C-alpha positions as CSV (number, residue, x, y, z in Angstrom):
1,M,2.9,27.9,-7.6
2,R,-0.3,26.3,-7.1
3,P,-1.2,23.0,-9.0
4,K,-2.7,23.5,-12.6
5,Y,-5.4,21.6,-11.6
6,P,-6.5,19.0,-13.2
7,S,-3.1,18.2,-15.4
8,D,-0.8,18.7,-12.5
9,V,-2.5,15.9,-10.6
10,T,-2.4,13.6,-13.9
11,A,1.6,14.5,-14.1
12,A,2.1,13.2,-10.4
13,F,0.4,10.6,-10.9
14,L,2.3,9.1,-13.9
15,E,5.4,10.1,-12.4
16,L,5.1,8.1,-8.9
17,E,4.0,5.2,-10.8
18,A,6.8,5.5,-13.1
19,Q,9.7,6.1,-10.0
20,S,7.9,3.3,-8.6
21,Q,8.2,0.7,-10.9
22,L,4.5,0.5,-11.7
23,A,4.2,0.8,-14.3
24,A,6.8,-1.7,-15.6
25,Q,3.9,-3.9,-14.0
26,R,0.5,-2.9,-16.1
27,M,1.0,-5.5,-18.7
28,A,2.0,-8.0,-16.1
29,V,-0.2,-10.5,-13.8
30,S,0.4,-10.2,-10.4
31,P,2.1,-12.7,-8.2
32,T,-1.8,-13.7,-7.1
33,G,-3.4,-14.5,-10.3
34,A,-5.4,-10.6,-10.6
35,P,-5.0,-9.4,-14.3
36,G,-3.1,-6.7,-15.0
37,A,-3.2,-3.0,-14.8
38,P,-4.6,-1.8,-17.9
39,S,-2.9,1.7,-18.9
40,V,-4.5,4.6,-18.6
41,S,-3.2,7.5,-20.9
42,A,-2.4,11.0,-19.2
43,D,-5.2,12.1,-21.5
44,V,-8.3,10.0,-20.3
45,L,-7.0,10.1,-16.9
46,T,-7.0,14.1,-16.8
47,Q,-10.6,13.7,-18.7
48,L,-11.4,11.2,-15.0
49,I,-9.9,13.6,-12.7
50,E,-11.9,16.6,-14.5
51,T,-15.0,15.6,-14.8
52,M,-15.4,13.6,-10.7
53,F,-13.6,17.5,-9.7
54,F,-17.0,19.1,-11.1
55,A,-19.2,15.9,-10.0
56,S,-18.3,16.8,-6.6
57,M,-19.7,20.0,-6.4
58,A,-23.2,18.9,-8.0
59,T,-26.0,18.5,-6.7
60,E,-28.8,15.9,-7.0
61,E,-32.1,17.0,-5.2
62,G,-30.3,19.2,-3.1
63,R,-27.7,16.9,-1.9
64,L,-24.0,16.5,-2.6
65,N,-23.0,12.3,-3.0
66,P,-19.2,11.3,-2.6
67,V,-18.8,8.7,-5.2
68,G,-15.9,6.9,-7.2
69,I,-15.6,5.5,-10.4
70,V,-12.9,2.7,-11.7
71,F,-11.4,2.7,-14.7
72,T,-10.7,-0.2,-17.1
73,G,-10.2,-1.2,-20.5
74,S,-13.7,-3.7,-20.8
75,P,-16.3,-4.4,-18.4
76,A,-14.9,-8.5,-19.2
77,D,-12.2,-7.6,-17.1
78,F,-14.0,-7.3,-13.9
79,E,-15.4,-10.4,-14.7
80,A,-12.1,-12.1,-15.0
81,E,-10.7,-14.3,-12.4
82,G,-9.2,-12.1,-8.8
83,P,-9.8,-10.3,-7.9
84,A,-13.7,-10.8,-7.8
85,W,-15.6,-8.0,-8.9
86,D,-20.0,-8.3,-9.0
87,L,-20.1,-6.1,-12.2
88,V,-24.3,-4.9,-12.8
89,R,-24.1,-3.6,-16.2
90,F,-26.5,-1.3,-17.5
91,G,-28.5,-2.1,-20.7
92,S,-26.9,0.6,-22.7
93,T,-24.3,2.6,-21.5
94,M,-24.3,6.3,-20.1
95,A,-22.2,9.0,-20.9
96,F,-19.5,9.6,-18.6
97,D,-20.0,13.6,-17.5
98,V,-20.8,15.4,-14.7
99,E,-25.0,15.2,-15.2
100,H,-24.9,11.2,-15.3
101,V,-21.7,10.9,-12.5
102,A,-23.8,13.2,-10.3
103,N,-26.9,11.6,-11.3
104,L,-25.8,7.7,-10.5
105,A,-23.8,9.4,-7.3
106,S,-26.5,8.2,-4.7
107,A,-26.7,4.8,-6.1
108,C,-23.6,4.2,-6.2
109,A,-23.2,3.9,-2.8
110,W,-19.4,4.8,-2.6
111,P,-17.1,3.2,-0.9
112,R,-18.6,-0.2,-1.0
113,S,-19.2,0.4,-4.9
114,F,-18.1,2.3,-8.2
115,L,-19.0,3.3,-11.3
116,S,-18.1,1.3,-13.8
117,V,-15.9,3.3,-16.3
118,V,-14.4,2.1,-20.0
119,P,-13.4,3.5,-23.6
120,Q,-16.2,3.4,-26.3
121,E,-16.2,4.5,-29.5
122,G,-13.3,6.9,-28.5
123,S,-15.6,8.1,-26.0
124,L,-15.7,7.2,-21.8
125,V,-18.6,5.7,-21.0
126,I,-20.4,4.3,-17.9
127,A,-21.6,0.6,-18.0
128,G,-22.5,0.1,-14.8
129,F,-22.2,-0.3,-11.1
130,A,-19.0,-2.6,-10.0
131,T,-18.4,-3.9,-6.2
132,P,-15.3,-5.7,-5.2
133,H,-16.4,-9.1,-3.4
134,S,-14.9,-12.4,-2.1
135,R,-11.5,-9.7,-1.0
136,Q,-8.8,-11.7,0.2
137,S,-6.2,-9.7,1.9
138,V,-3.7,-11.1,-0.4
139,D,-6.1,-9.8,-4.1
140,I,-3.9,-7.3,-5.2
141,D,-6.0,-4.8,-7.0
142,R,-4.4,-2.8,-10.5
143,L,-7.3,-0.8,-11.4
144,V,-7.1,3.1,-11.3
145,R,-9.7,4.5,-9.1
146,V,-10.9,8.1,-8.9
147,V,-13.0,9.2,-6.2
148,V,-14.7,12.5,-4.7
149,P,-15.2,11.9,-1.1
150,K,-16.4,15.4,-1.0
151,P,-16.4,18.6,-2.8
152,G,-13.4,19.9,-5.0
153,V,-11.5,17.1,-3.3
154,V,-10.3,14.2,-5.9
155,A,-8.1,11.6,-4.9
156,V,-6.7,9.0,-7.5
157,Y,-5.9,5.1,-6.3
158,R,-4.2,2.5,-8.2
159,G,-5.9,-0.4,-6.5
160,E,-6.6,0.3,-3.1
161,W,-4.2,2.4,-2.5
162,E,-4.1,6.3,-3.0
163,V,-1.7,7.8,-5.0
164,V,-2.4,11.1,-5.0
165,R,-5.3,13.7,-3.8
166,Y,-5.9,17.7,-4.6
167,E,-7.3,19.8,-2.2
168,R,-7.4,23.1,-1.6
169,G,-5.4,23.5,-4.2
170,A,-2.4,21.7,-3.2
171,L,-1.5,18.4,-4.0
172,R,-0.6,15.4,-1.5
173,T,0.8,12.3,-1.9
174,W,1.5,8.9,0.0
175,M,3.6,7.3,-2.5
176,P,7.1,8.8,-1.7
177,K,9.8,9.2,-4.4
178,H,12.8,8.5,-2.1
179,R,12.0,5.1,-0.7
180,P,14.5,2.8,-0.5
181,Q,14.2,0.7,2.7
182,L,11.0,-0.6,0.4
183,D,13.2,-1.7,-2.5
184,S,16.1,-3.2,-0.7
185,I,13.7,-5.1,1.2
186,E,12.2,-6.6,-2.0
187,R,15.3,-7.6,-3.7
188,T,16.0,-9.2,-0.4
189,V,13.0,-11.2,-0.5
190,F,12.8,-12.2,-4.6
191,G,16.9,-11.4,-5.3
192,E,18.3,-8.6,-7.0
193,H,17.0,-10.4,-10.6
194,A,13.2,-10.0,-9.9
195,R,11.1,-9.5,-12.1
196,P,8.2,-6.6,-12.0
197,L,6.0,-9.5,-11.5
198,A,7.2,-10.2,-8.0
199,R,7.8,-7.0,-7.2
200,Q,4.6,-6.9,-4.6
201,V,6.2,-6.8,-1.2
202,R,4.9,-2.6,0.0
203,N,1.9,-4.1,-1.2
204,Y,1.7,-6.9,1.6
205,L,3.3,-4.2,3.9
206,L,0.8,-1.7,3.4
207,R,-1.7,-4.2,3.5
208,I,-0.8,-5.3,7.2
209,V,-0.7,-1.1,8.2
210,E,-4.2,-0.7,6.9
211,A,-5.5,-3.8,9.0
212,M,-4.0,-2.4,11.9
213,V,-5.6,1.1,11.7
214,E,-9.0,-1.1,10.9
215,L,-8.9,-2.8,14.1
216,G,-7.8,0.5,16.0
217,R,-5.3,-0.9,18.8
218,G,-2.2,0.8,17.3
219,G,0.9,-0.7,16.9
220,L,4.6,-0.8,15.9
221,L,6.3,-2.6,12.9
222,A,9.8,-2.7,12.9
223,V,12.1,-4.4,9.6
224,L,15.4,-4.7,10.6
225,G,18.6,-4.1,7.7
226,P,19.9,-6.8,6.2
227,G,21.9,-9.3,7.5
228,E,20.6,-8.1,11.1
229,G,18.7,-10.3,13.5
230,L,17.5,-10.5,17.0
231,P,21.3,-10.5,18.5
232,Q,22.0,-7.2,16.5
233,L,19.1,-5.4,18.3
234,F,19.3,-6.5,21.7
235,G,22.8,-7.5,22.0
236,E,24.0,-10.9,23.2
237,E,21.5,-12.6,25.4
238,G,20.9,-11.3,29.3
239,N,21.1,-8.4,28.0
240,P,18.5,-6.4,30.1
241,F,16.2,-5.4,26.7
242,D,16.0,-8.9,25.6
243,T,14.1,-10.0,28.6
244,E,11.8,-7.6,27.0
245,V,11.2,-9.6,24.4
246,K,8.7,-12.6,23.3
247,R,10.7,-14.7,20.5
248,L,9.2,-17.0,18.0
249,D,11.0,-19.9,17.1
250,P,11.0,-20.9,14.9
251,A,10.1,-17.5,13.2
252,L,7.1,-17.0,10.5
253,C,8.3,-16.6,7.3
254,L,6.2,-14.0,5.2
255,G,8.4,-13.3,2.5
256,S,9.4,-16.7,1.4
257,A,4.8,-17.4,2.0
258,I,4.8,-14.5,-0.7
259,L,7.8,-15.7,-2.9
260,D,6.5,-19.1,-2.9
261,I,3.6,-17.6,-4.8
262,A,5.2,-15.7,-7.2
263,A,7.4,-19.2,-8.2
264,A,4.5,-20.8,-8.4
265,H,2.3,-18.5,-10.5
266,R,5.7,-17.9,-12.8
267,A,6.1,-21.6,-13.0
268,S,2.5,-21.6,-14.5
269,L,3.4,-19.3,-16.8
270,P,4.4,-20.8,-20.8
271,D,7.8,-20.6,-21.6
272,A,8.9,-19.2,-18.3
273,P,12.1,-19.3,-17.4
274,Q,13.4,-21.0,-14.3
275,Q,13.7,-18.8,-11.2
276,A,16.4,-19.8,-8.4
277,P,14.8,-21.2,-5.4
278,G,14.5,-18.9,-2.5
279,K,16.3,-18.7,0.0
280,A,16.2,-21.5,3.1
281,H,14.5,-20.3,6.3
282,A,13.5,-22.1,9.4
283,C,9.7,-21.7,9.7
284,A,7.2,-22.3,11.2
285,P,5.2,-25.1,9.3
286,D,1.5,-24.2,7.8
287,R,0.9,-28.2,6.5
288,S,-2.9,-27.1,6.3
289,A,-2.2,-24.4,4.1
290,T,-0.4,-23.1,0.4
291,G,-0.3,-20.1,-1.6
292,H,-2.6,-18.0,-0.7
293,D,-4.0,-18.9,2.2
294,R,-1.2,-19.1,4.1
295,V,-0.1,-15.5,3.0
296,S,-3.5,-14.7,4.3
297,R,-3.2,-16.5,7.6
298,L,0.1,-14.9,8.5
299,L,-0.9,-11.6,7.8
300,D,-3.4,-11.8,9.8
301,L,-1.6,-13.2,12.7
302,I,0.7,-10.5,12.0
303,V,-1.7,-7.9,12.4
304,R,-3.1,-9.6,15.8
305,L,0.5,-9.8,17.7
306,T,0.6,-6.2,16.8
307,T,-1.9,-5.1,19.5
308,V,0.5,-6.7,22.0
309,D,2.2,-4.0,24.2
310,G,5.4,-3.6,22.4
311,A,6.7,-4.0,19.0
312,V,6.6,-6.5,15.8
313,V,10.1,-7.5,14.8
314,M,10.9,-8.4,12.0
315,S,14.0,-9.3,9.2
316,H,15.0,-7.7,5.9
317,T,13.3,-11.1,4.3
318,L,10.4,-10.4,6.4
319,D,10.7,-13.3,8.7
320,V,8.6,-12.3,12.0
321,L,10.9,-12.7,14.6
322,A,9.4,-11.7,17.5
323,F,6.8,-9.4,19.1
324,G,6.0,-7.4,21.9
325,A,9.4,-6.0,22.3
326,K,10.9,-3.3,23.9
327,L,13.1,-1.5,21.4
328,P,16.1,-0.6,23.4
329,P,17.3,3.2,23.2
330,G,19.0,4.7,20.1
331,K,23.2,4.6,19.9
332,Q,23.0,8.5,18.9
333,I,21.0,11.4,20.2
334,I,18.2,12.1,18.4
335,S,18.5,16.3,17.5
336,E,15.9,16.5,15.6
337,I,12.8,14.7,13.5
338,F,12.0,16.0,9.9
339,A,8.3,15.5,8.5
340,A,7.5,14.5,5.3
341,T,5.0,17.1,3.8
342,P,2.5,16.7,1.1
343,D,5.0,17.7,-1.9
344,Q,7.5,15.9,-0.3
345,R,9.6,18.1,0.9
346,M,11.4,17.3,4.7
347,D,9.9,19.9,7.2
348,A,11.9,20.3,10.8
349,N,9.3,21.4,12.8
350,W,8.0,18.4,14.1
351,S,8.5,17.2,17.5
352,L,8.9,14.1,19.4
353,D,7.8,16.0,22.9
354,A,4.3,15.6,22.5
355,R,4.1,11.8,21.3
356,G,4.3,8.5,22.9
357,T,6.6,6.1,23.9
358,R,5.8,4.3,20.5
359,H,7.0,6.8,18.3
360,R,10.1,7.7,20.0
361,A,11.1,4.1,20.5
362,A,10.4,3.7,16.4
363,A,12.6,7.5,16.0
364,A,15.3,5.5,18.0
365,F,14.9,2.3,15.8
366,V,15.3,3.7,12.3
367,A,18.2,6.6,14.0
368,G,21.6,5.6,12.3
369,Y,20.0,2.7,10.4
370,P,19.3,4.0,6.7
371,E,18.2,0.4,5.9
372,R,15.5,0.1,8.8
373,I,11.8,0.9,8.5
374,A,9.4,1.1,10.7
375,F,5.3,1.3,10.8
376,I,3.4,3.1,12.9
377,V,-0.2,3.2,13.7
378,S,-1.5,5.2,16.4
379,Q,-5.0,4.4,17.9
380,D,-6.5,7.7,16.1
381,G,-5.9,5.6,12.9
382,L,-2.9,7.6,12.0
383,A,-0.2,5.9,10.0
384,A,3.1,6.6,9.2
385,T,6.8,5.0,8.8
386,F,9.7,6.1,10.3
387,Q,13.0,5.7,8.0
388,E,16.2,7.6,7.9
389,I,16.7,9.4,4.6
390,E,20.4,11.4,3.6
391,G,21.1,11.1,7.5
392,K,17.9,12.6,8.6
393,V,15.0,10.7,11.0
394,V,11.7,11.0,8.8
395,Y,8.2,11.2,10.2
396,W,6.2,9.8,6.8
397,P,2.5,9.8,6.8
398,L,0.9,7.3,5.0
């Protein structure tokens, strides 16, 4: 059954947010100090999507122009400290309708900037042009964006990450309903009692993937399961595959650096409960940088390590243990690979035969290990994960 556009797009967005626990973070403050994401009702989101859909097909002087809007509760949200936005305010607001969106699209210059849409006296209005600036790799933007890159196509984002897209009468979602590996990593890094405030691990991992795509070199990021290290992957020293790895000693501890940011921010909140200190790690020292700078440097270095032929290997606590690693063959024969479809079904008609060694290594890495996950980026810019779900090796495009 085809979606009943646009209400089904709204329903899919809100459902995925709830399942990924993003809904619990809407009124919280992120570890980076960014303002909390404003709550958006189903009615408002539907209006945003519907208006943008028809605006995507409206011409201005005979031209179709891609355009995006960013929604928030007040123009003042753009001027809050981190993430930083430049807001060019209009002297008087304009009605948020198809005519005004189409008229302003060419001046908006999406994707570099967006139309700022805010509620005003029971209606939605366009308040100005909003442009993100001073973007650090650790900034986490939580505002809702709706973009129309081409006629009849609408994508809804939470921050910089696409959640759901409507195209050719079908819904496509990047955020799977079943992602136990990422949940497990977050619990391992932040502890079983981590509050929603701290649950930002997947955002940092996806920022690495995004940077790998932009770099255009391809790469493989292999995250081990809980308690695993290089011996579990390569065996004892002297194993032939153990020589095919560039070990880091001490490790680069991305997980503990993220935890330090969250802990420091929580400690600054009034009446903040004490949080147990993170697990001690033997990490590479970085005395010249703290907080956001330290994480930013680690993310940048990890991305550069992925350009070396082989895999970057990380522990479940996000310690970077090695790079340039030739992963050993799997312990079991992979009979078939399932590909996650846009509607999140599992299609068995996906073959490794036409893929390179990177894809085969990623599939073998997760086969038989349901708590491992591999992030892979092809040189053509396609990004995906390999993971084992309910005994199936699944290729999941991002």
